[in-house]
Backbone as numpy.savetxt, mean C-alpha at the origin, in Angstrom:
# Nx Ny Nz CAx CAy CAz Cx Cy Cz
4.43 -60.54 -21.21 3.58 -59.35 -21.21 4.47 -58.11 -21.21
4.15 -57.17 -22.07 4.97 -55.96 -22.16 4.77 -55.11 -20.92
5.87 -54.54 -20.44 5.80 -53.68 -19.27 5.15 -52.36 -19.64
4.33 -51.87 -18.72 3.70 -50.57 -18.94 4.73 -49.47 -18.73
4.75 -48.51 -19.67 5.67 -47.39 -19.52 5.20 -46.46 -18.41
6.16 -45.95 -17.64 5.81 -45.00 -16.58 5.31 -43.71 -17.21
4.29 -43.11 -16.63 3.78 -41.85 -17.18 4.86 -40.78 -17.10
4.91 -39.96 -18.14 5.90 -38.89 -18.15 5.57 -37.85 -17.08
6.62 -37.39 -16.44 6.44 -36.38 -15.40 6.33 -35.00 -16.05
5.32 -34.25 -15.68 5.11 -32.92 -16.27 6.25 -31.99 -15.87
6.62 -31.15 -16.82 7.66 -30.17 -16.53 7.11 -29.04 -15.67
8.05 -28.35 -15.03 7.66 -27.21 -14.21 7.21 -27.64 -12.83
6.60 -26.68 -12.12 6.15 -26.97 -10.77 4.98 -27.95 -10.77
4.93 -28.84 -9.79 3.77 -29.72 -9.70 2.52 -28.90 -9.39
1.40 -29.31 -9.98 0.17 -28.58 -9.76 -0.29 -28.75 -8.32
-0.82 -27.67 -7.76 -1.29 -27.73 -6.38 -2.55 -28.58 -6.31
-2.64 -29.33 -5.23 -3.84 -30.10 -5.00 -4.96 -29.16 -4.56
-6.17 -29.68 -4.59 -7.31 -28.86 -4.15 -7.14 -28.44 -2.70
-6.61 -29.36 -1.88 -6.38 -29.02 -0.48 -5.35 -27.93 -0.30
-4.29 -27.96 -1.11 -3.27 -26.92 -1.02 -3.82 -25.57 -1.47
-4.63 -25.57 -2.51 -5.24 -24.31 -2.96 -6.17 -23.76 -1.89
-6.92 -24.65 -1.23 -7.83 -24.23 -0.18 -7.06 -23.63 0.99
-5.93 -24.26 1.35 -5.10 -23.72 2.43 -4.60 -22.32 2.08
-4.17 -22.15 0.81 -3.69 -20.84 0.39 -4.78 -19.79 0.44
-5.99 -20.16 0.03 -7.10 -19.22 0.08 -7.46 -18.86 1.52
-7.43 -19.84 2.40 -7.74 -19.58 3.80 -6.69 -18.67 4.43
-5.44 -18.92 4.09 -4.36 -18.08 4.62 -4.53 -16.63 4.16
-4.86 -16.46 2.86 -5.05 -15.12 2.33 -6.25 -14.44 2.97
-7.30 -15.21 3.22 -8.49 -14.65 3.87 -8.16 -14.17 5.28
-7.35 -14.93 6.00 -6.95 -14.52 7.34 -6.11 -13.24 7.30
-5.22 -13.13 6.33 -4.39 -11.92 6.20 -5.26 -10.71 5.93
-6.22 -10.84 5.03 -7.10 -9.72 4.70 -7.97 -9.33 5.89
-8.49 -10.31 6.60 -9.30 -10.02 7.78 -8.48 -9.36 8.87
-7.26 -9.84 9.07 -6.38 -9.24 10.07 -6.06 -7.79 9.71
-5.82 -7.52 8.43 -5.54 -6.15 8.00 -6.71 -5.23 8.34
-7.92 -5.69 8.06 -9.10 -4.87 8.36 -9.21 -4.58 9.85
-9.08 -5.61 10.67 -9.27 -5.43 12.11 -8.11 -4.68 12.76
-6.88 -4.97 12.33 -5.73 -4.23 12.88 -5.84 -2.75 12.55
-6.32 -2.44 11.34 -6.48 -1.04 10.93 -7.61 -0.38 11.72
-8.71 -1.09 11.90 -9.88 -0.51 12.54 -9.74 -0.42 14.05
-9.20 -1.48 14.67 -9.18 -1.55 16.14 -7.79 -1.41 16.74
-6.75 -1.66 15.94 -5.40 -1.71 16.48 -4.98 -3.15 16.74
-3.68 -3.37 16.67 -3.14 -4.72 16.83 -3.42 -5.28 18.22
-3.13 -4.51 19.25 -3.27 -5.01 20.62 -4.73 -5.31 20.97
-5.66 -4.55 20.41 -7.08 -4.71 20.75 -7.78 -5.78 19.93
-7.07 -6.40 19.00 -7.67 -7.42 18.13 -7.19 -8.80 18.54
-8.11 -9.72 18.69 -7.76 -11.10 19.04 -7.78 -11.97 17.79
-7.03 -13.06 17.86 -7.07 -14.02 16.74 -8.45 -14.65 16.62
-9.17 -14.73 17.72 -10.54 -15.27 17.69 -11.43 -14.37 16.80
-11.27 -13.06 16.95 -12.06 -12.13 16.13 -11.69 -12.25 14.64
-10.40 -12.40 14.38 -9.95 -12.54 13.00 -10.55 -13.79 12.37
-10.49 -14.90 13.10 -11.05 -16.15 12.59 -12.56 -16.02 12.37
-13.26 -15.37 13.30 -14.71 -15.22 13.19 -15.09 -14.41 11.96
-14.30 -13.42 11.62 -14.61 -12.56 10.48 -14.65 -13.33 9.17
-13.86 -14.39 9.09 -13.85 -15.19 7.85 -14.52 -16.55 8.05
-15.26 -16.70 9.15 -16.04 -17.92 9.36 -15.21 -19.14 9.68
-14.08 -18.97 10.36 -13.23 -20.10 10.73 -13.30 -20.36 12.23
-12.80 -21.50 12.63 -12.72 -21.85 14.04 -11.68 -20.98 14.75
-11.83 -20.74 16.05 -10.92 -19.84 16.77 -9.44 -20.21 16.64
-9.15 -21.51 16.55 -7.75 -21.92 16.47 -7.18 -21.94 15.06
-7.99 -21.64 14.07 -7.54 -21.76 12.68 -6.33 -20.90 12.33
-6.23 -19.67 12.85 -5.05 -18.86 12.49 -3.73 -19.54 12.83
-3.71 -20.36 13.89 -2.45 -20.97 14.31 -2.06 -22.17 13.45
-2.96 -22.60 12.57 -2.59 -23.60 11.58 -1.71 -22.97 10.50
-1.91 -21.69 10.25 -1.21 -20.98 9.18 -0.09 -20.08 9.70
-0.19 -19.64 10.95 0.79 -18.69 11.50 1.18 -19.14 12.91
2.45 -18.94 13.24 2.92 -19.39 14.55 2.27 -18.65 15.69
2.02 -17.36 15.51 1.41 -16.54 16.54 0.83 -15.28 15.90
0.23 -14.43 16.71 -0.41 -13.23 16.17 0.62 -12.27 15.56
1.81 -12.25 16.12 2.86 -11.38 15.59 3.28 -11.81 14.19
3.33 -13.12 13.95 3.62 -13.61 12.60 2.53 -13.21 11.61
1.29 -13.19 12.07 0.18 -12.75 11.23 0.31 -11.26 10.91
0.73 -10.48 11.89 0.97 -9.05 11.64 2.05 -8.86 10.58
3.13 -9.62 10.69 4.19 -9.54 9.68 3.63 -9.89 8.30
2.81 -10.92 8.22 2.24 -11.33 6.93 1.36 -10.22 6.35
0.64 -9.50 7.20 -0.17 -8.37 6.73 0.73 -7.30 6.11
1.83 -6.99 6.77 2.73 -5.95 6.27 3.43 -6.39 4.99
3.87 -7.64 4.93 4.51 -8.15 3.71 3.52 -8.12 2.55
2.28 -8.53 2.79 1.26 -8.51 1.75 1.00 -7.07 1.29
0.96 -6.15 2.25 0.74 -4.75 1.89 1.83 -4.20 1.00
3.08 -4.49 1.33 4.20 -4.01 0.52 4.23 -4.72 -0.83
3.85 -5.99 -0.87 3.79 -6.72 -2.14 2.77 -6.07 -3.07
1.59 -5.78 -2.54 0.56 -5.13 -3.35 1.00 -3.74 -3.79
1.61 -3.00 -2.87 2.06 -1.64 -3.21 3.11 -1.68 -4.30
4.04 -2.63 -4.23 5.09 -2.75 -5.25 4.50 -3.09 -6.61
3.53 -4.00 -6.62 2.89 -4.38 -7.88 2.15 -3.20 -8.49
1.46 -2.44 -7.66 0.72 -1.28 -8.17 1.68 -0.21 -8.67
2.78 -0.04 -7.96 3.75 0.96 -8.40 4.38 0.56 -9.73
4.73 -0.70 -9.88 5.32 -1.16 -11.14 4.33 -1.00 -12.30
3.06 -1.27 -12.04 2.04 -1.10 -13.07 1.92 0.37 -13.46
1.94 1.26 -12.46 1.84 2.69 -12.74 3.04 3.18 -13.54
4.22 2.71 -13.18 5.43 3.13 -13.90 5.46 2.58 -15.32
5.00 1.35 -15.48 5.02 0.73 -16.81 4.12 1.46 -17.80
3.10 2.15 -17.30 2.18 2.85 -18.18 2.63 4.25 -18.56
3.79 4.69 -18.09 4.26 6.04 -18.37 5.05 6.08 -19.68
4.89 7.12 -20.47 5.71 7.25 -21.68 7.19 7.40 -21.33
8.06 6.91 -22.20 9.49 6.96 -21.94 10.01 8.39 -21.84
9.38 9.32 -22.57 9.86 10.70 -22.60 9.11 11.62 -21.64
8.38 11.05 -20.68 7.64 11.86 -19.73 8.60 12.65 -18.85
8.39 13.95 -18.68 9.29 14.76 -17.84 9.32 14.24 -16.41
10.45 14.40 -15.71 10.55 13.91 -14.33 9.47 14.45 -13.41
9.06 15.69 -13.60 8.00 16.25 -12.75 6.71 15.45 -12.87
6.36 15.06 -14.10 5.14 14.28 -14.30 5.32 12.84 -13.84
6.54 12.33 -13.91 6.81 11.00 -13.35 6.57 11.01 -11.84
7.06 12.08 -11.18 6.84 12.18 -9.74 5.36 12.32 -9.44
4.64 13.07 -10.26 3.19 13.19 -10.07 2.54 11.79 -10.08
2.93 10.97 -11.04 2.35 9.62 -11.14 2.71 8.78 -9.92
3.93 8.89 -9.44 4.34 8.12 -8.26 3.57 8.57 -7.02
3.43 9.88 -6.86 2.70 10.41 -5.69 1.24 9.99 -5.75
0.64 10.11 -6.93 -0.79 9.75 -7.06 -0.99 8.27 -6.75
-0.08 7.43 -7.22 -0.18 6.01 -6.90 0.00 5.76 -5.41
0.92 6.49 -4.78 1.13 6.32 -3.35 -0.12 6.68 -2.57
-0.82 7.73 -2.98 -2.07 8.08 -2.30 -3.12 6.99 -2.51
-3.14 6.38 -3.68 -4.06 5.26 -3.90 -3.73 4.11 -2.96
-2.45 3.81 -2.81 -2.01 2.73 -1.92 -2.42 3.03 -0.47
-2.26 4.28 -0.06 -2.52 4.67 1.32 -4.00 4.86 1.63
-4.75 5.43 0.66 -6.08 5.94 0.95 -7.18 5.40 0.06
-6.82 4.65 -0.98 -7.80 4.14 -1.92 -8.49 2.88 -1.41
-9.25 2.23 -2.29 -9.93 0.98 -1.90 -8.92 -0.08 -1.46
-9.33 -0.91 -0.51 -8.47 -1.99 0.00 -7.16 -1.45 0.55
-7.25 -0.33 1.27 -6.02 0.32 1.74 -5.75 0.07 3.22
-6.16 -1.08 3.72 -5.92 -1.39 5.15 -4.47 -1.75 5.43
-3.77 -2.31 4.45 -2.49 -2.97 4.72 -1.39 -1.98 5.12
-1.14 -0.96 4.30 -0.03 -0.04 4.57 -0.26 0.78 5.83
-1.48 1.30 6.10 -1.68 1.96 7.38 -1.34 1.08 8.58
-1.64 -0.22 8.49 -1.26 -1.12 9.59 0.26 -1.10 9.77
1.01 -1.11 8.67 2.46 -1.07 8.76 2.92 0.22 9.43
2.28 1.33 9.10 2.68 2.62 9.67 2.32 2.71 11.15
1.14 2.18 11.53 0.68 2.27 12.91 1.35 1.26 13.84
1.58 0.05 13.34 1.93 -1.08 14.21 3.38 -1.54 14.06
4.21 -0.70 13.50 5.62 -1.03 13.26 6.31 -1.54 14.52
6.06 -0.91 15.65 6.76 -1.27 16.89 6.28 -2.59 17.48
5.21 -3.14 16.95 4.72 -4.43 17.46 5.50 -5.60 16.88
6.33 -5.36 15.87 7.18 -6.41 15.32 8.44 -6.57 16.15
9.06 -7.75 16.07 10.36 -7.91 16.70 11.46 -7.39 15.76
12.68 -7.38 16.24 13.77 -6.76 15.46 13.99 -7.45 14.12
13.93 -8.77 14.09 14.14 -9.50 12.84 13.02 -9.21 11.85
11.80 -9.15 12.34 10.67 -8.86 11.47 10.75 -7.43 10.93
11.17 -6.49 11.77 11.32 -5.10 11.30 12.37 -5.01 10.20
13.42 -5.80 10.31 14.46 -5.81 9.29 13.90 -6.32 7.96
13.05 -7.33 8.01 12.42 -7.86 6.80 11.61 -6.78 6.11
10.79 -6.06 6.86 9.95 -5.01 6.28 10.79 -3.84 5.79
11.83 -3.50 6.53 12.69 -2.39 6.12 13.31 -2.65 4.75
13.75 -3.88 4.50 14.36 -4.21 3.21 13.34 -4.09 2.09
12.14 -4.59 2.30 11.10 -4.50 1.27 10.74 -3.04 1.03
10.61 -2.27 2.10 10.23 -0.86 1.97 11.32 -0.06 1.27
12.59 -0.34 1.58 13.69 0.37 0.92 13.71 0.08 -0.57
13.43 -1.17 -0.96 13.38 -1.51 -2.38 12.25 -0.76 -3.08
11.13 -0.65 -2.41 9.98 0.06 -2.98 10.31 1.54 -3.18
10.90 2.15 -2.17 11.17 3.59 -2.24 12.33 3.91 -3.16
13.22 2.94 -3.40 14.38 3.18 -4.27 13.96 3.53 -5.69
12.79 3.08 -6.11 12.31 3.38 -7.47 12.09 4.87 -7.67
11.97 5.63 -6.58 11.77 7.06 -6.68 13.07 7.83 -6.89
14.19 7.22 -6.52 15.46 7.96 -6.51 15.87 8.51 -7.87
15.79 7.75 -8.98 16.18 8.33 -10.27 15.35 9.55 -10.66
14.06 9.51 -10.34 13.19 10.65 -10.65 13.60 11.86 -9.80
13.83 11.64 -8.53 14.23 12.74 -7.65 15.60 13.29 -8.03
16.50 12.42 -8.46 17.82 12.88 -8.90 17.70 13.77 -10.13
16.83 13.40 -11.07 16.63 14.22 -12.26 16.03 15.57 -11.89
15.11 15.58 -10.95 14.51 16.84 -10.51 15.52 17.71 -9.76
16.39 17.07 -9.00 17.43 17.80 -8.29 18.41 18.42 -9.30
18.75 17.67 -10.33 19.68 18.18 -11.35 19.09 19.36 -12.10
17.76 19.39 -12.25 17.12 20.49 -12.97 16.85 21.70 -12.08
17.11 21.56 -10.78 16.86 22.65 -9.85 15.46 22.71 -9.29
14.58 21.79 -9.72 13.20 21.81 -9.20 13.11 21.24 -7.79
14.01 20.32 -7.46 14.10 19.77 -6.11 15.35 20.35 -5.46
15.17 21.08 -4.37 16.29 21.79 -3.76 17.03 20.95 -2.72
16.33 20.09 -2.02 16.94 19.32 -0.94 17.76 18.16 -1.50
18.74 17.66 -0.73 19.47 16.46 -1.13 18.49 15.30 -1.37
18.79 14.48 -2.36 17.84 13.48 -2.82 17.45 12.51 -1.72
18.41 11.96 -0.99 18.09 10.97 0.04 17.22 11.55 1.13
17.58 12.76 1.57 16.79 13.43 2.61 15.41 13.79 2.08
15.36 14.26 0.85 14.07 14.62 0.25 13.16 13.40 0.16
13.73 12.26 -0.22 12.91 11.04 -0.34 12.29 10.67 1.00
13.07 10.72 2.06 12.55 10.40 3.39 11.45 11.36 3.81
11.67 12.65 3.55 10.68 13.65 3.97 9.42 13.58 3.12
9.56 13.28 1.85 8.39 13.14 0.98 7.53 11.97 1.44
8.15 10.82 1.70 7.37 9.68 2.15 6.75 9.94 3.52
7.49 10.64 4.38 6.92 10.97 5.68 5.68 11.83 5.55
5.74 12.82 4.66 4.58 13.70 4.47 3.41 12.96 3.84
3.68 12.16 2.82 2.60 11.43 2.15 1.95 10.43 3.10
2.78 9.69 3.81 2.25 8.64 4.69 1.42 9.22 5.84
1.74 10.44 6.25 1.00 11.04 7.36 -0.46 11.32 6.98
-0.75 11.34 5.68 -2.13 11.59 5.25 -3.11 10.56 5.79
-2.63 9.35 6.12 -3.55 8.34 6.66 -4.11 8.78 8.01
-3.46 9.75 8.66 -3.91 10.20 9.98 -5.06 11.20 9.87
-5.12 11.96 8.79 -6.07 13.07 8.77 -6.99 13.11 7.55
-6.67 12.37 6.50 -7.44 12.54 5.26 -8.86 12.02 5.38
-9.82 12.80 4.89 -11.22 12.41 4.79 -11.65 12.60 3.34
-12.08 11.54 2.66 -12.46 11.69 1.24 -13.72 12.52 1.10
-13.86 13.18 -0.03 -15.10 13.95 -0.27 -16.29 13.01 -0.41
-17.42 13.42 0.14 -18.64 12.63 0.01 -19.39 13.06 -1.24
-20.15 12.15 -1.86 -20.91 12.54 -3.05 -21.85 13.71 -2.80
-22.46 13.76 -1.60 -23.38 14.85 -1.29 -22.66 16.18 -1.26
-21.48 16.21 -0.61 -20.72 17.44 -0.53 -20.23 17.87 -1.90
-19.82 16.91 -2.73 -19.35 17.23 -4.07 -20.47 17.83 -4.90
-21.69 17.29 -4.77 -22.83 17.82 -5.51 -23.18 19.22 -5.07
-23.12 19.46 -3.76 -23.40 20.81 -3.26 -22.39 21.81 -3.78
-21.11 21.39 -3.79 -20.07 22.30 -4.25 -20.24 22.62 -5.73
-20.66 21.62 -6.51 -20.85 21.84 -7.95 -22.01 22.79 -8.23
-23.06 22.75 -7.37 -24.24 23.57 -7.59 -24.11 24.97 -6.98
-23.15 25.16 -6.11 -23.02 26.44 -5.42 -22.61 27.53 -6.38
-23.13 28.73 -6.17 -22.75 29.87 -7.00 -21.39 30.39 -6.56
-20.68 31.12 -7.42 -19.36 31.65 -7.04 -19.41 32.56 -5.83
-20.58 33.20 -5.58 -20.69 34.12 -4.45 -20.96 33.41 -3.12
-21.32 32.14 -3.21 -21.66 31.40 -2.00 -20.40 31.04 -1.22
-20.41 31.31 0.07 -19.30 30.96 0.94 -19.64 29.66 1.67
-18.89 28.58 1.42 -19.23 27.30 2.09 -19.01 27.40 3.58
-19.82 26.64 4.35 -19.69 26.64 5.80 -18.37 26.02 6.24
-17.85 25.08 5.47 -16.57 24.45 5.78 -15.84 24.21 4.46
-14.51 24.19 4.49 -13.77 23.99 3.24 -14.06 22.62 2.65
-14.12 22.52 1.31 -14.41 21.22 0.70 -13.28 20.23 0.95
-13.65 18.96 1.05 -12.64 17.92 1.22 -11.92 17.69 -0.11
-10.63 17.42 -0.01 -9.81 17.28 -1.21 -9.92 15.88 -1.78
-9.83 15.78 -3.11 -9.72 14.49 -3.77 -8.26 14.06 -3.76
-7.99 12.83 -4.17 -6.61 12.37 -4.24 -5.83 13.13 -5.31
-6.50 13.56 -6.37 -5.83 14.40 -7.37 -5.46 15.76 -6.77
-6.35 16.30 -5.93 -6.04 17.57 -5.26 -4.82 17.41 -4.35
-4.79 16.30 -3.61 -3.64 16.04 -2.73 -2.36 15.95 -3.53
-2.42 15.31 -4.68 -1.24 15.15 -5.53 -0.73 16.50 -6.01
-1.64 17.36 -6.46 -1.25 18.70 -6.91 -0.61 19.49 -5.75
-1.20 19.39 -4.57 -0.67 20.12 -3.43 0.71 19.60 -3.04
0.90 18.28 -3.10 2.19 17.70 -2.75 3.28 18.17 -3.71
2.98 18.17 -5.00 3.97 18.64 -5.98 4.34 20.09 -5.73
3.33 20.92 -5.44 3.59 22.33 -5.18 4.44 22.51 -3.92
4.26 21.62 -2.96 5.02 21.70 -1.71 6.46 21.27 -1.89
6.69 20.21 -2.66 8.01 19.60 -2.76 8.91 20.25 -3.81
8.32 20.77 -4.89 9.12 21.20 -6.05 8.95 22.68 -6.33
10.01 23.25 -6.87 9.95 24.59 -7.43 9.39 24.49 -8.86
8.83 25.61 -9.33 8.40 25.63 -10.73 9.62 25.51 -11.64
9.48 24.77 -12.76 10.63 24.66 -13.68 10.96 26.02 -14.29
12.25 26.25 -14.46 12.70 27.55 -15.02 12.95 27.41 -16.51
């Protein structure tokens, strides 16, 4: 009787089993739930039981995927920086090659405001608020990822410095720019549709009872005016 040939082994990575895919989805669900609760309530005030309940899991489920709550916090921050890096790369890839450095910086700032204040923006604020809750090794991990993310701004800032539009030294300017942008998570309130409609219908002579809330485009324009001189 002829021997049966062994089936050929598929090239590349082995396909994940249904159980492995389910584990990955559950892990991601826990990270997203933790980001929401850490942002809303704070790290110390949030229990792993609450995180599990938010995604319909048993109280002990987080510890199947993470060693402890601090490891889950690290995963939230890593996921936030991963998403931010992907969004930044997408924004940069869509820019024309001959776009002036000032407009490149505008695109970077606008994307940063989206990362900080746009939809699904729980992750990075958690990193800004809860940094001290990590241990030293975990902080080093996040610092490396964050430095890589911010390094993409340096060539643009160097070009602006060379043209005289950016007066401060590039490294110091980069730190101060990120500090100013990131602080917006503390005070920014998006405009409401009702307020926007009232502002559109108001006559030029009407004095609003309170100043209108700024859009992310407004914030971007203000940031550019704050950081850069007009081109000569």
